[in-house]
C-alpha positions in Angstrom: -25.5 56.4 19.6 -22.9 56.1 16.8 -20.9 58.5 14.5 -21.8 56.2 11.4 -18.8 54.1 11.7 -19.3 50.4 11.0 -19.1 48.3 14.0 -16.1 46.3 12.6 -13.9 49.2 12.6 -14.4 49.7 16.3 -11.7 48.6 18.8 -12.4 46.5 21.8 -10.9 49.5 23.7 -12.4 52.3 22.1 -15.4 54.1 24.0 -16.1 56.8 21.5 -18.2 54.7 19.6 -20.7 54.2 22.5 -21.0 58.0 23.1 -24.7 59.3 23.0 -25.4 62.7 21.6 -28.3 64.4 23.1 -30.9 65.8 20.7 -31.1 69.5 22.4 -27.4 70.1 21.9 -25.9 71.0 18.4 -23.0 68.7 17.4 -19.5 70.0 17.4 -18.7 68.7 14.3 -20.0 69.2 10.4 -22.3 66.3 9.8 -21.8 64.5 6.8 -23.8 61.4 5.0 -23.3 58.3 6.8 -22.5 55.4 4.5 -25.3 52.8 4.0 -23.0 50.4 2.6 -20.4 48.3 4.5 -18.0 48.3 1.5 -16.2 51.0 -0.1 -17.7 50.4 -3.5 -20.9 51.3 -5.0 -24.3 50.9 -3.0 -25.3 47.4 -1.9 -28.1 47.0 -4.6 -30.2 49.1 -6.8 -33.4 48.1 -4.9 -34.4 49.4 -1.5 -33.3 47.0 1.3 -34.3 46.9 4.9 -32.0 49.5 6.9 -30.9 49.4 10.4 -32.6 51.7 12.8 -31.6 55.3 12.4 -32.0 58.4 14.5 -32.2 62.1 13.2 -30.0 64.9 14.5 -31.4 68.3 15.2 -28.4 70.0 13.4 -28.7 69.5 9.7 -31.5 66.7 9.8 -29.0 63.8 8.7 -29.5 60.2 9.7 -26.8 58.4 11.4 -26.9 54.5 11.6 -28.0 53.2 15.0 -26.3 49.5 15.5 -28.0 47.3 18.1 -25.9 46.9 21.2 -25.6 43.0 20.7 -24.2 43.7 17.3 -21.6 45.9 18.9 -20.5 43.6 21.7 -20.3 40.8 19.0 -17.7 43.0 17.1 -15.7 43.8 20.4 -15.6 40.1 20.9 -14.2 39.6 17.4 -11.2 41.9 18.0 -10.4 40.7 21.5 -7.0 39.0 21.6 -8.0 36.2 23.5 -10.4 35.3 20.7 -7.9 35.4 17.9 -7.1 32.1 16.1 -3.6 31.2 14.8 -3.9 30.7 11.2 -6.6 33.2 10.5 -5.5 36.5 9.4 -7.1 39.7 10.5 -8.0 40.4 6.8 -9.9 37.1 6.5 -11.8 37.8 9.9 -12.7 41.2 8.9 -14.0 40.2 5.4 -16.0 37.3 7.2 -17.4 39.8 9.7 -18.2 42.3 6.9 -20.1 39.5 5.2 -22.2 38.3 8.3 -23.5 41.9 9.3 -24.2 42.9 5.8 -26.5 40.0 5.2 -28.0 40.2 8.6 -28.8 43.9 7.7 -30.0 43.1 4.2 -32.4 40.5 5.7 -33.6 42.6 8.6 -32.4 40.1 11.0 -30.0 42.5 13.3 -32.7 42.3 16.0 -33.5 38.3 15.4 -30.0 36.7 15.6 -28.7 35.7 19.0 -25.6 37.5 18.8 -24.2 36.0 21.9 -24.5 32.6 20.5 -23.4 33.6 17.0 -19.8 31.9 16.0 -17.1 34.4 15.7 -16.1 34.9 12.2 -12.4 33.4 12.9 -14.1 30.4 13.7 -16.3 30.3 10.6 -13.1 30.8 8.5 -11.5 28.1 10.4 -14.4 25.9 9.9 -14.2 26.5 6.2 -10.6 25.4 6.0 -11.4 22.2 7.6 -14.2 21.6 5.5 -12.3 22.0 2.4 -9.6 19.6 3.7 -12.1 17.1 4.3 -14.2 17.6 1.1 -12.7 19.9 -1.6 -15.8 19.8 -3.7 -17.9 20.7 -0.8 -16.0 23.8 -0.2 -17.8 27.0 0.8 -14.4 28.9 0.5 -15.4 32.4 -0.5 -19.2 32.2 0.0 -20.0 34.4 2.7 -22.9 33.1 5.2 -24.9 31.3 2.4 -26.6 29.4 5.0 -28.7 32.0 6.3 -29.4 34.0 3.1 -29.3 32.8 -0.5 -29.3 36.3 -1.8 -26.3 37.8 -3.6 -25.9 41.6 -4.2 -23.4 43.5 -6.3 -21.4 44.3 -3.1 -21.2 40.5 -2.6 -20.0 40.0 -6.3 -17.4 42.6 -5.6 -16.2 41.0 -2.3 -15.9 37.6 -4.2 -14.0 39.1 -6.8 -11.3 40.5 -4.4 -11.3 37.2 -2.7 -10.9 35.6 -5.8 -7.8 37.7 -6.9 -6.2 37.1 -3.4 -7.0 33.6 -2.7 -7.8 31.5 -5.6 -7.4 31.3 -9.5 -10.2 31.7 -11.9 -10.2 27.9 -12.7 -9.4 26.4 -9.2 -11.7 27.5 -6.2 -9.4 25.8 -4.0 -7.4 28.1 -1.4 -3.7 28.8 -1.5 -3.0 26.0 0.9 -4.2 23.3 -1.5 -2.4 24.6 -4.2 0.9 22.7 -5.3 4.0 24.1 -6.3 4.7 22.9 -9.8 7.4 25.5 -10.8 10.0 22.7 -10.6 8.3 20.1 -12.6 10.2 18.9 -15.4 7.3 18.5 -17.7 6.2 22.2 -17.3 9.6 23.4 -18.5 9.3 21.2 -21.7 7.9 23.7 -24.5 6.7 22.6 -27.9 5.5 24.3 -30.9 1.9 24.9 -31.6 1.7 22.4 -34.3 3.8 19.7 -32.4 1.5 16.8 -31.5 3.4 16.0 -28.3 1.8 19.2 -26.8 -1.7 17.9 -27.3 -0.6 14.6 -25.9 0.9 16.2 -22.8 -2.4 18.3 -22.3 -4.5 15.1 -22.7 -2.4 13.0 -20.3 -2.4 15.9 -17.6 -6.2 16.0 -17.8 -6.6 12.2 -17.5 -4.1 12.2 -14.7 -5.9 15.0 -12.6 -9.1 13.1 -13.1 -7.8 9.8 -11.8 -6.4 11.6 -8.8 -9.5 13.2 -8.0 -11.4 9.9 -8.3 -8.7 8.3 -6.0 -9.2 11.0 -3.5 -12.9 10.7 -3.4 -12.4 6.9 -2.8 -10.0 7.6 0.1 -12.4 10.0 1.7 -15.4 7.7 1.4 -13.5 5.2 3.3 -15.0 4.6 6.6 -11.4 4.4 8.2 -10.2 7.7 6.6 -9.2 10.6 8.9 -11.9 13.1 7.5 -14.3 10.6 5.9 -17.6 9.8 7.4 -17.6 6.7 9.6 -20.1 3.9 9.3 -21.7 5.0 12.7 -22.3 8.7 11.4 -24.6 7.3 8.6 -26.7 5.4 11.0 -25.0 1.8 10.2 -23.0 -0.1 12.5 -19.6 -1.3 11.1 -19.1 -5.1 10.6 -17.7 -6.7 13.7 -14.1 -8.2 13.2 -13.5 -11.8 14.3 -12.6 -12.1 17.9 -10.8 -15.3 17.8 -9.9 -18.4 16.0 -12.6 -20.8 14.6 -13.6 -23.9 16.7 -14.5 -26.6 14.2 -17.2 -29.1 14.6 -17.0 -31.2 11.6 -16.4 -34.9 12.0 -15.4 -36.0 8.5 -12.1 -37.6 8.2 -11.6 -36.6 4.4 -12.7 -33.2 3.0 -11.8 -31.5 -0.3 -9.9 -28.4 -0.3 -11.6 -25.1 -1.2 -10.1 -21.7 -1.3 -11.7 -19.5 1.4 -13.6 -16.5 0.1 -15.2 -15.4 3.3 -15.1 -16.2 7.1 -14.8 -20.0 7.6 -17.9 -21.9 8.9 -17.2 -24.0 11.8 -19.4 -26.6 10.5 -16.8 -27.4 7.7 -13.8 -27.1 9.9 -12.5 -30.2 11.8 -11.1 -30.0 15.2 -7.7 -31.2 16.2 -8.8 -34.7 17.3 -10.3 -35.3 14.0 -7.3 -33.9 12.2 -5.1 -36.4 13.9 -7.3 -39.2 12.8 -7.3 -37.7 9.1 -3.4 -37.6 9.2 -3.3 -41.3 10.1 -5.6 -42.2 7.3 -3.7 -40.1 4.5 -0.4 -41.7 5.5 -2.0 -45.3 4.9 -3.6 -44.2 1.6 -0.4 -42.7 0.5 1.6 -46.0 1.1 -1.2 -47.9 -0.5 -2.4 -46.0 -3.5 0.4 -43.5 -4.0 -2.1 -41.1 -5.6 -0.4 -37.7 -5.4 -3.4 -35.5 -6.5 -5.7 -36.9 -4.1 -3.0 -36.6 -1.1 -2.0 -33.1 -2.0 -5.6 -32.0 -2.1 -6.3 -33.7 1.3 -3.1 -32.3 3.0 -4.0 -28.8 1.8 -7.5 -29.0 3.4 -5.9 -30.2 6.5 -3.4 -27.3 6.6 -6.2 -25.0 5.9 -8.3 -26.4 9.3 -5.3 -25.8 11.1 -4.7 -22.3 9.9 -8.1 -21.2 10.7 -8.2 -22.6 14.1 -4.7 -21.0 14.9 -3.2 -24.4 15.8 0.4 -24.2 15.9 1.9 -27.1 17.9 4.0 -30.3 17.3 1.3 -31.8 15.2 1.3 -29.0 12.9 4.9 -29.2 12.3 4.5 -32.8 11.5 1.8 -32.1 9.1 4.0 -29.7 7.0 6.9 -31.9 7.1 5.1 -34.9 5.9 3.5 -32.8 3.0 6.9 -31.3 2.2 8.5 -34.8 1.8 5.8 -36.1 -0.4 6.1 -33.0 -2.5 9.6 -33.5 -2.9 9.3 -37.1 -3.8 7.0 -36.2 -6.8 9.0 -33.1 -7.5 6.3 -30.5 -6.7 8.6 -27.7 -5.8 5.7 -25.2 -5.6 3.9 -27.0 -2.8 7.2 -27.7 -1.3 8.2 -24.3 -1.0 4.7 -23.2 0.8 5.5 -26.0 3.4 9.2 -25.0 3.8 8.0 -21.3 4.4 5.8 -22.4 7.3 8.1 -24.7 8.7 10.7 -21.9 9.0 8.2 -19.9 11.0 7.2 -23.0 13.2 10.7 -23.8 13.8 11.4 -20.3 15.1 8.8 -21.2 17.9 10.7 -24.2 19.1 7.6 -26.5 18.4 9.6 -29.7 17.7 10.1 -31.5 14.4 13.3 -32.0 12.4 14.8 -28.5 11.8 18.1 -29.5 10.7 16.8 -32.1 8.0 14.8 -29.0 6.4 17.8 -26.6 6.8 19.9 -28.8 4.6 17.0 -29.0 2.1 16.9 -25.3 2.1 20.6 -25.2 1.1 20.1 -27.7 -1.6 17.2 -25.7 -2.9 19.0 -22.5 -3.1 21.8 -24.3 -4.9 19.2 -25.7 -7.6 17.9 -22.0 -8.1 21.1 -20.5 -7.5 19.8 -18.0 -5.4 23.0 -16.8 -3.6 21.5 -14.0 -1.8 19.0 -16.3 0.0 21.8 -18.7 0.3 23.7 -16.4 2.3 20.7 -15.9 4.7 20.3 -19.5 5.3 24.0 -19.9 6.1 23.8 -17.1 8.6 20.8 -18.8 10.3 23.0 -21.9 11.0 24.2 -22.5 14.6 27.4 -24.4 15.4 25.1 -27.4 16.3 23.2 -27.4 12.9 26.9 -27.5 11.2 27.7 -30.5 13.1 24.5 -32.4 11.9 25.1 -34.9 8.9 22.5 -33.5 6.7 23.5 -29.8 7.1 27.3 -30.8 6.8 26.5 -32.7 3.6 24.7 -29.7 2.1 27.6 -27.4 3.0 30.1 -29.8 1.4 28.0 -29.8 -1.8 28.2 -26.2 -2.0 31.8 -26.1 -1.5 32.3 -28.6 -4.1 30.4 -26.7 -6.6 32.2 -23.5 -5.6 35.6 -25.2 -6.2 34.7 -26.9 -9.4 35.4 -30.1 -7.9 33.0 -32.2 -9.9 34.7 -35.5 -8.6 33.8 -34.6 -4.9 30.2 -33.4 -5.9 29.3 -36.8 -7.5 30.6 -38.7 -4.6 28.2 -36.6 -2.3 25.5 -37.2 -4.8 25.6 -40.9 -4.4 25.7 -40.6 -0.5 23.1 -38.1 0.2 21.2 -38.4 3.6 17.4 -38.3 4.0 15.5 -37.1 0.8 18.3 -34.6 -0.3 18.9 -36.8 -3.4 15.3 -35.7 -4.7 16.7 -32.2 -4.6 20.0 -32.9 -6.1 18.2 -34.9 -9.0 16.8 -31.4 -9.9 20.3 -30.1 -10.8 22.6 -33.1 -11.3 22.4 -33.1 -15.1 23.2 -29.4 -15.1 26.4 -30.3 -13.1 27.2 -33.2 -15.4 27.4 -30.8 -18.3 29.7 -28.7 -16.5 31.8 -32.0 -15.9 31.7 -33.0 -19.5 32.8 -29.7 -20.7 35.9 -29.9 -18.3 36.7 -33.2 -19.3 36.6 -32.7 -22.9 39.2 -30.0 -22.2 41.4 -32.1 -20.0 41.4 -35.4 -21.8 42.6 -35.8 -25.4 41.7 -37.4 -27.8 39.2 -39.5 -26.2 38.1 -41.0 -22.9 36.1 -44.3 -22.0 32.4 -44.3 -21.2 33.1 -46.4 -18.1 35.3 -43.5 -16.6 32.4 -41.0 -17.3 29.9 -43.3 -15.8 32.0 -43.7 -12.6 32.9 -40.1 -12.4 29.6 -38.6 -13.1 27.5 -41.0 -10.9 25.6 -42.7 -13.6 23.9 -46.1 -12.9 25.3 -47.7 -16.0 27.2 -47.3 -19.4 24.1 -47.1 -21.2 22.9 -44.4 -19.0 25.9 -42.3 -19.7 26.0 -43.0 -23.4 22.4 -41.9 -23.6 23.0 -38.7 -21.7 26.0 -37.9 -24.2 23.8 -38.5 -27.3 21.0 -36.2 -25.9 23.5 -33.3 -25.8 25.8 -34.1 -28.9 25.6 -36.3 -32.1 26.2 -39.9 -32.7 29.8 -39.5 -34.1 30.9 -38.4 -30.8 30.9 -42.0 -29.5 33.5 -44.2 -31.1 34.0 -48.1 -30.3 37.7 -48.6 -29.9 39.8 -51.5 -28.2 36.7 -53.4 -27.2 35.2 -50.3 -25.4 32.9 -47.5 -26.3 35.0 -44.2 -26.0 33.9 -40.4 -26.1 36.0 -38.4 -28.7 36.9 -35.0 -26.9 38.0 -33.2 -29.8 37.1 -29.5 -30.6 33.5 -30.3 -31.7 32.6 -32.1 -28.5 33.9 -29.5 -26.3 32.0 -26.8 -28.3 28.7 -28.8 -28.0 29.0 -29.4 -24.2 29.9 -25.8 -23.5 26.7 -24.6 -25.2 24.7 -27.3 -23.4 26.1 -26.1 -20.0 25.5 -22.4 -20.8 21.8 -23.3 -21.8 21.5 -25.3 -18.6 22.9 -22.7 -16.3 20.0 -20.1 -17.1 18.3 -18.4 -14.1 15.6 -20.7 -12.5 12.4 -18.9 -11.4 9.9 -21.2 -9.9 6.6 -20.4 -8.4 6.6 -20.3 -4.7 10.2 -19.8 -4.3 11.2 -19.2 -0.7 
């Protein structure tokens, strides 16, 4: 039925390959020995292998290969235009087709394989590429039809060598689309002498980096949510169900210690909203009675945690955070205050009530303390005209303006008349501003100035307090009793001392939990 031409050389439109030559008529050509191999190199192997069926022509008694009709139809389907796949070249498809038919012939399976259901070679090549993308180490790139026959012959090795030269390097079995162009990497352009230690260090670092990248890639594809990784359902296990809603507490204890959650909360240890309201009343009474901040802070954190896990965000939530923030301010715990202030900002945005203008003023004073001018600009941008008319916010803005102008007289007047609990925040940076004011006084008043004047100007409660502050940042010879009053000598030495103390006090402040 054939002229000895392998089936993959046949075109879908060719009809000459299917011509049958009768045995009684001599052929109109000079017969030649048909190739027994599907490659252009040496024979397939040195040992006899099962061959496809052959017929004997009368003229010359030469054998011709007779390929089964299903194989021929399979080859025609491979070359049909409608079966071509973009991204798979004709050379790749022919190489795969040659490999499939060769191994089927060697294993005497040409008549056993269901060629109508056999995947086309271009589909196999595409699947190999997708498998490489999903798992590089499990790649079968360049391994022809290994699942059906583990045998490998000399012609296979030659074919693999050609593929290796065309698609891959000797040290890397990855196809070309997985190779990275490193021609522009700066490190590759740096050359060292053979005896230079840096060359060995670079080589060692590159090996360690490549191993680390490989491990990271393995973990990424092992992730059940990865695009190509196997999912839990494909391995026979069901994924852990995600929580569908907030926890509804059942605990009735008014007092409960705070523990950081390391797993899903247990409803039996979470207090519902009515119990939390009773807890808040109890904590306010205990704070007024015992003033034990360690206990109160722990109880408030536990109360806030129960509100969070139950997704309770209402006016009561705002009240809890405001009270805890005020208590933290009173005790100078800026870390806990910042946590409350951050949550309050989100709660105020939801219009849940509370005292937003009071805490906006605290926010401005806090940024003055930390000298975080970028955050200060954001806070000022959030203010509405109504906010600026409120007493607390107007006071905080005046404090900022006085410091920006260097008007220490106005600043200490505002310090002595601070609304709400803003004085606790101003206490944190008032000494820093006192040093700035003393530095300016030493430059403006010569040769001395009364302590009483300093007490009144810098907001001290008594002359003793102002004298003690001066001695803490200078020497005893700076104070002199003269004309029945104690005076501060404002000479060159005093100015240098207070200038150095001022510079030390104006260092950048970085506080845990800064908002």
